[in-house]
Legacy VTK file of the C-alpha trace (Angstrom):
# vtk DataFile Version 3.0
C-alpha trace
ASCII
DATASET POLYDATA
POINTS 427 float
4.375 -23.153 16.239
7.810 -21.560 15.878
6.242 -18.361 14.498
3.951 -18.288 17.534
6.920 -18.735 19.863
8.750 -15.879 18.130
5.656 -13.717 18.579
5.435 -14.603 22.279
9.118 -13.809 22.842
9.037 -10.607 20.785
6.131 -9.228 22.820
7.302 -10.645 26.140
4.140 -12.651 26.662
5.577 -15.988 27.733
8.125 -15.204 30.437
7.138 -14.272 33.993
9.002 -14.116 37.289
8.576 -17.863 37.767
10.187 -18.879 34.492
13.264 -21.075 34.940
15.931 -22.525 32.704
16.158 -26.280 32.290
18.789 -26.366 35.068
16.619 -24.350 37.502
17.929 -20.769 37.144
15.441 -17.885 37.071
15.078 -15.985 33.754
14.308 -12.255 33.427
14.100 -10.524 30.044
15.795 -7.128 30.067
15.584 -6.626 26.293
14.104 -9.265 23.999
16.270 -8.068 21.096
15.424 -7.413 17.471
13.644 -10.003 15.331
15.903 -11.274 12.560
14.159 -12.066 9.257
17.353 -13.233 7.527
19.802 -16.051 8.169
21.175 -16.417 11.698
19.685 -16.460 15.206
16.045 -15.424 15.587
16.690 -12.359 17.781
19.739 -10.097 17.779
21.130 -7.977 20.615
19.014 -9.355 23.435
19.788 -8.861 27.112
18.716 -11.522 29.608
19.363 -12.084 33.294
19.829 -15.782 34.049
20.182 -16.434 37.767
22.587 -13.795 39.072
24.286 -13.178 35.723
23.296 -10.776 32.953
23.959 -11.899 29.389
24.006 -9.879 26.165
23.783 -11.600 22.795
21.363 -13.462 20.569
18.376 -15.748 21.197
17.380 -18.784 19.149
13.899 -20.337 19.206
12.911 -23.891 18.253
9.909 -26.140 18.800
12.220 -28.967 19.900
15.644 -28.514 21.459
16.998 -31.209 19.141
16.222 -28.917 16.177
19.466 -27.186 17.146
21.357 -30.186 15.787
18.889 -30.889 12.989
19.598 -27.384 11.666
23.365 -27.798 12.224
23.654 -24.802 14.554
26.186 -26.728 16.665
28.739 -26.409 13.844
27.819 -22.905 12.707
29.930 -20.083 14.244
27.048 -17.641 13.621
25.302 -19.275 16.594
28.206 -19.008 19.029
26.717 -15.722 20.262
23.418 -17.340 21.358
22.878 -16.697 25.065
19.523 -18.468 25.445
17.778 -21.288 23.606
13.979 -21.081 23.899
12.080 -24.295 23.145
8.658 -25.904 23.429
10.077 -29.368 24.128
13.304 -29.841 26.074
14.454 -33.107 24.508
18.234 -32.468 24.413
20.909 -30.170 25.869
22.562 -27.880 23.306
26.158 -26.728 22.916
28.022 -24.081 21.002
30.638 -24.969 18.405
33.340 -24.681 21.106
31.510 -27.169 23.328
30.113 -24.758 25.957
26.542 -25.391 27.072
23.789 -22.889 26.164
21.121 -22.086 28.788
17.776 -23.465 27.703
14.270 -22.296 28.635
10.955 -24.006 27.966
8.151 -21.821 26.615
4.655 -23.266 27.001
2.216 -22.326 24.224
-1.282 -23.782 24.388
-2.780 -25.748 21.468
-5.552 -23.125 21.231
-2.995 -20.342 20.856
-1.172 -22.355 18.189
-4.465 -22.951 16.400
-5.260 -19.236 16.462
-1.775 -18.364 15.177
-2.026 -20.889 12.335
-5.422 -19.507 11.378
-4.008 -15.985 11.184
-0.896 -16.996 9.268
-2.395 -19.515 6.842
-5.790 -18.102 5.900
-6.911 -17.900 2.278
-6.129 -14.487 0.730
-9.818 -13.871 -0.015
-10.950 -14.366 3.576
-10.821 -12.261 6.735
-9.661 -14.618 9.511
-10.743 -12.270 12.301
-14.257 -11.816 10.895
-15.915 -13.356 13.962
-13.864 -11.581 16.621
-12.810 -8.172 15.330
-16.127 -6.557 16.324
-15.705 -7.626 19.955
-12.428 -5.735 20.396
-12.641 -2.542 22.506
-13.552 0.474 20.365
-10.333 2.266 21.326
-8.374 -0.430 19.448
-10.415 0.252 16.302
-9.983 4.018 16.512
-6.283 3.926 17.335
-5.297 1.375 14.683
-7.444 2.785 11.879
-6.097 6.281 12.511
-2.529 4.986 12.249
-3.352 3.043 9.061
-5.017 6.001 7.356
-2.038 8.232 8.083
0.359 5.486 6.977
-1.432 5.308 3.624
-1.492 9.092 3.197
2.232 9.358 3.968
2.986 6.626 1.414
1.172 8.542 -1.307
2.797 11.785 -0.247
6.268 10.210 -0.269
5.643 8.771 -3.728
4.811 12.270 -4.997
7.900 13.769 -3.375
9.993 11.127 -5.148
8.449 12.134 -8.498
9.115 15.808 -7.715
12.768 14.907 -7.165
12.855 12.883 -10.410
11.420 15.834 -12.353
13.966 18.295 -10.977
11.572 19.962 -8.556
8.789 20.451 -11.129
5.636 20.250 -8.982
3.187 20.569 -11.870
5.036 17.815 -13.712
4.730 15.592 -10.648
1.028 16.505 -10.370
0.541 15.502 -14.026
2.105 12.067 -13.399
0.079 11.653 -10.199
-3.162 12.622 -11.929
-2.412 10.256 -14.816
-1.927 7.405 -12.361
-5.128 8.382 -10.573
-7.083 8.330 -13.848
-6.197 4.653 -14.138
-8.419 4.064 -11.087
-6.392 1.046 -10.001
-7.158 -1.076 -13.069
-4.901 0.902 -15.423
-2.832 2.966 -12.979
0.503 1.502 -14.062
0.129 2.071 -17.837
-1.201 5.598 -17.207
1.796 6.456 -15.029
4.249 4.911 -17.489
2.709 6.914 -20.317
2.948 10.173 -18.345
6.570 9.575 -17.443
7.428 8.891 -21.091
5.514 11.940 -22.335
6.395 14.698 -19.841
4.169 17.678 -19.166
6.913 20.089 -20.269
6.784 18.553 -23.741
2.970 18.610 -23.943
2.846 22.211 -22.736
4.688 23.312 -25.888
1.609 22.264 -27.878
-1.147 22.815 -25.331
-2.877 25.488 -27.454
-3.864 22.779 -29.998
-6.154 20.220 -28.354
-5.950 17.803 -31.289
-2.147 17.780 -31.105
-2.223 17.002 -27.365
-4.766 14.232 -27.960
-2.697 12.828 -30.827
0.419 12.729 -28.654
-1.333 11.033 -25.734
-3.327 8.495 -27.770
-0.429 7.835 -30.128
2.119 7.224 -27.365
-0.454 5.021 -25.633
-0.896 2.979 -28.862
-4.640 3.455 -28.664
-5.144 5.005 -32.121
-6.603 2.164 -34.217
-5.021 0.946 -37.434
-6.424 2.408 -40.669
-9.665 0.826 -41.844
-12.329 1.422 -44.469
-14.957 3.869 -43.341
-13.132 4.870 -40.149
-14.076 8.016 -38.307
-12.243 11.068 -39.705
-11.192 11.979 -36.158
-9.082 8.814 -35.874
-7.506 9.551 -39.246
-6.573 13.089 -38.172
-5.044 11.887 -34.885
-2.992 9.249 -36.701
-1.652 11.764 -39.205
-0.866 14.285 -36.467
0.929 11.728 -34.338
2.912 10.358 -37.298
4.099 13.907 -38.040
5.012 14.645 -34.393
6.687 11.246 -33.982
8.935 11.851 -36.997
9.670 15.420 -35.943
10.618 14.597 -32.361
11.695 10.949 -32.648
8.825 9.577 -30.586
8.087 5.866 -30.247
4.820 4.529 -28.816
5.221 2.972 -25.384
4.316 -0.735 -25.048
1.585 -0.668 -22.409
-0.713 -3.331 -21.017
-4.125 -1.701 -21.036
-6.786 -3.729 -19.227
-10.125 -3.594 -21.017
-11.354 -7.192 -20.970
-14.616 -7.678 -19.041
-14.648 -3.933 -18.314
-17.509 -1.534 -18.939
-16.810 1.043 -21.699
-16.928 3.975 -19.252
-13.908 2.441 -17.491
-11.811 2.228 -20.665
-8.779 4.572 -20.748
-9.904 6.531 -23.832
-12.166 9.165 -22.273
-9.806 9.528 -19.326
-6.958 10.307 -21.711
-9.280 12.771 -23.421
-9.919 14.383 -20.013
-6.170 14.642 -19.380
-5.710 16.230 -22.812
-8.495 18.718 -22.081
-6.913 19.768 -18.772
-3.530 20.276 -20.478
-5.186 22.235 -23.280
-6.864 24.535 -20.745
-3.546 25.134 -18.957
-2.289 22.596 -16.442
-1.801 24.328 -13.088
-3.232 21.684 -10.774
-0.925 22.353 -7.821
-1.537 26.083 -7.959
-5.295 25.574 -8.194
-5.279 23.123 -5.284
-3.385 25.645 -3.164
-6.217 28.097 -3.818
-9.019 25.577 -3.217
-10.663 26.146 0.145
-13.313 23.415 0.201
-14.009 19.930 -1.111
-16.442 21.450 -3.621
-13.658 23.724 -4.896
-11.568 20.607 -5.511
-14.439 18.822 -7.224
-14.655 21.714 -9.636
-11.060 21.133 -10.771
-11.892 17.629 -12.043
-15.438 18.296 -13.243
-14.434 18.525 -16.900
-16.738 18.345 -19.918
-15.242 16.797 -23.029
-15.531 18.350 -26.466
-15.616 17.119 -30.018
-15.510 13.373 -30.688
-15.432 12.412 -27.005
-18.672 14.146 -26.044
-20.605 11.025 -27.054
-18.031 8.247 -27.598
-16.367 5.830 -25.191
-13.833 4.488 -27.714
-12.801 4.994 -31.335
-15.249 2.213 -32.263
-18.284 4.404 -31.622
-20.699 5.638 -28.996
-22.205 3.594 -26.208
-25.352 3.927 -24.176
-25.402 6.680 -21.563
-22.358 8.518 -22.904
-22.384 12.244 -22.062
-19.895 15.132 -22.348
-19.209 14.916 -18.598
-15.929 13.046 -18.235
-16.315 11.653 -14.704
-19.053 10.813 -12.249
-19.245 12.452 -8.809
-17.893 9.228 -7.227
-14.927 9.143 -9.643
-14.143 12.790 -8.936
-14.125 12.085 -5.189
-11.768 9.170 -5.839
-9.383 11.580 -7.577
-9.589 13.941 -4.616
-8.674 11.054 -2.288
-5.834 9.681 -4.424
-4.525 12.783 -6.206
-5.585 16.118 -4.713
-5.171 15.434 -1.000
-1.859 13.537 -1.387
-0.534 16.441 -3.495
-1.524 18.914 -0.780
0.055 16.680 1.858
3.284 16.388 -0.134
3.423 20.187 -0.508
2.808 20.688 3.209
5.445 18.061 4.052
8.036 19.738 1.818
7.394 23.022 3.628
7.258 21.567 7.128
3.678 22.850 7.352
2.145 20.784 10.171
-1.202 22.587 9.968
-1.395 21.837 6.259
-0.630 18.184 6.877
-3.357 17.975 9.530
-5.819 19.650 7.182
-5.343 16.806 4.701
-6.592 14.285 7.254
-9.546 16.551 7.991
-10.382 16.746 4.281
-10.502 12.944 4.100
-12.912 12.949 7.032
-15.179 15.361 5.129
-15.495 12.991 2.167
-17.925 10.095 2.170
-16.611 6.568 2.472
-15.449 4.792 -0.650
-17.649 1.923 -1.812
-15.669 -1.166 -2.730
-15.240 -4.852 -1.891
-12.780 -4.116 0.927
-15.131 -1.719 2.705
-17.962 -4.246 2.344
-15.780 -7.067 3.676
-14.995 -5.176 6.875
-18.601 -4.020 7.209
-19.605 -7.690 7.356
-17.115 -8.078 10.214
-18.702 -5.162 12.079
-16.211 -2.429 11.138
-18.241 0.301 9.461
-16.738 3.042 7.309
-18.481 6.416 7.301
-15.814 8.593 5.663
-12.841 8.417 3.305
-10.352 8.585 6.173
-11.696 5.264 7.486
-12.078 3.613 4.076
-8.463 4.498 3.264
-7.423 2.893 6.559
-9.338 -0.289 5.706
-7.736 -0.457 2.253
-4.283 -0.117 3.849
-5.140 -2.799 6.405
-6.381 -5.207 3.750
-3.562 -4.626 1.255
-0.600 -4.460 3.634
-1.621 -6.867 6.396
-4.502 -9.214 5.495
-3.439 -10.044 1.944
0.232 -10.323 2.931
-0.699 -12.579 5.871
0.986 -10.250 8.347
-1.843 -10.711 10.840
0.410 -11.049 13.865
1.812 -7.585 13.071
-1.686 -6.112 12.780
-2.897 -4.596 16.044
-6.191 -6.471 15.735
-4.412 -9.797 15.235
-1.891 -8.957 17.957
-4.680 -8.232 20.427
-6.544 -11.442 19.644
-3.448 -13.625 19.760
-2.197 -12.017 22.986
-5.565 -12.652 24.648
-5.406 -16.314 23.598
-1.864 -16.705 24.953
-2.724 -15.137 28.311
-5.678 -17.452 28.953
LINES 1 428
427 0 1 2 3 4 5 6 7 8 9 10 11 12 13 14 15 16 17 18 19 20 21 22 23 24 25 26 27 28 29 30 31 32 33 34 35 36 37 38 39 40 41 42 43 44 45 46 47 48 49 50 51 52 53 54 55 56 57 58 59 60 61 62 63 64 65 66 67 68 69 70 71 72 73 74 75 76 77 78 79 80 81 82 83 84 85 86 87 88 89 90 91 92 93 94 95 96 97 98 99 100 101 102 103 104 105 106 107 108 109 110 111 112 113 114 115 116 117 118 119 120 121 122 123 124 125 126 127 128 129 130 131 132 133 134 135 136 137 138 139 140 141 142 143 144 145 146 147 148 149 150 151 152 153 154 155 156 157 158 159 160 161 162 163 164 165 166 167 168 169 170 171 172 173 174 175 176 177 178 179 180 181 182 183 184 185 186 187 188 189 190 191 192 193 194 195 196 197 198 199 200 201 202 203 204 205 206 207 208 209 210 211 212 213 214 215 216 217 218 219 220 221 222 223 224 225 226 227 228 229 230 231 232 233 234 235 236 237 238 239 240 241 242 243 244 245 246 247 248 249 250 251 252 253 254 255 256 257 258 259 260 261 262 263 264 265 266 267 268 269 270 271 272 273 274 275 276 277 278 279 280 281 282 283 284 285 286 287 288 289 290 291 292 293 294 295 296 297 298 299 300 301 302 303 304 305 306 307 308 309 310 311 312 313 314 315 316 317 318 319 320 321 322 323 324 325 326 327 328 329 330 331 332 333 334 335 336 337 338 339 340 341 342 343 344 345 346 347 348 349 350 351 352 353 354 355 356 357 358 359 360 361 362 363 364 365 366 367 368 369 370 371 372 373 374 375 376 377 378 379 380 381 382 383 384 385 386 387 388 389 390 391 392 393 394 395 396 397 398 399 400 401 402 403 404 405 406 407 408 409 410 411 412 413 414 415 416 417 418 419 420 421 422 423 424 425 426
């Protein structure tokens, strides 16, 4: 209930011109203050008119007035600046540490509103608590909120890239290499891919890019994916091991301890062929940022990631041998589009941001709208609730909504949850 009361106060939903303090003085909120998520009063720097006097200070909220004493606020100097005590039940007057009385106001929250708030705050992580009501919200709320979420997600990715650019001393291609490596993890192995790329910089690999086997040996060796020697092993694995051992001794390299996820995963999702793709792109000359700057269409971008593997990886998923359906083509059309969403467009947005190019930044959103919607469990979950995704701009918004609000139980900060809870309170 206290969270609901904080929500009501924060959004000025529970105080009207007829609201009075416990001693009969009229209350008018000038500024509700800033919500405090740490120790101390619930809202800082509020401004409230009580009767004919205007007060500036902090506001504390409790379900029962007696909670003031139960929480020992009467002896805590941090609460001497409280100018108004907002409660659900006025069961006791409250005083500051110096003995002065604090004005007290009763906030009435209905049981239905409390029930709705508890549902939003305490739902199981796998569920969507607004599944039965989200579709009924006015369409403008969907459009406005999803647009904000999609841009929020794009800016996060762009900012992450700009941070890597700074870490690499302004080396854009180096940052693109790290970003692509992370993207090739496709969520499941994003972290180990990024860690590997940061520990084996592009500048180092570029010194040996003319020899594909050397680049492969460095990547697979640092990733600790080259198998131990065994009888009858494939000669390719033997050559990679020998090459990496030589390079490791020469340059003092040590394999990075990485947590590759391969259990209960189809062979085509293993990291091996994706590392082989990365090696192939480095071997061919890694100029991803420059090529993206020249790309005019989505199809141009698809061409940058439409790589055919050579040698051992044309028909093998792992060092253990081939699997059914293995072809020289490294990635499916859907996987390539995923890289465009998570690598190419964020790189373009980061470049445009660094240049202050507003048109370039807007173009990135337009490119997302030109791509088909991603197909995943999150998109399907919202489709069941009546929120359809027809393009990548919308599916990115739904992923941001699910990850940053639903799963973190921040429903009262979500515009959908805010709208539903506000409607319940105003009934």
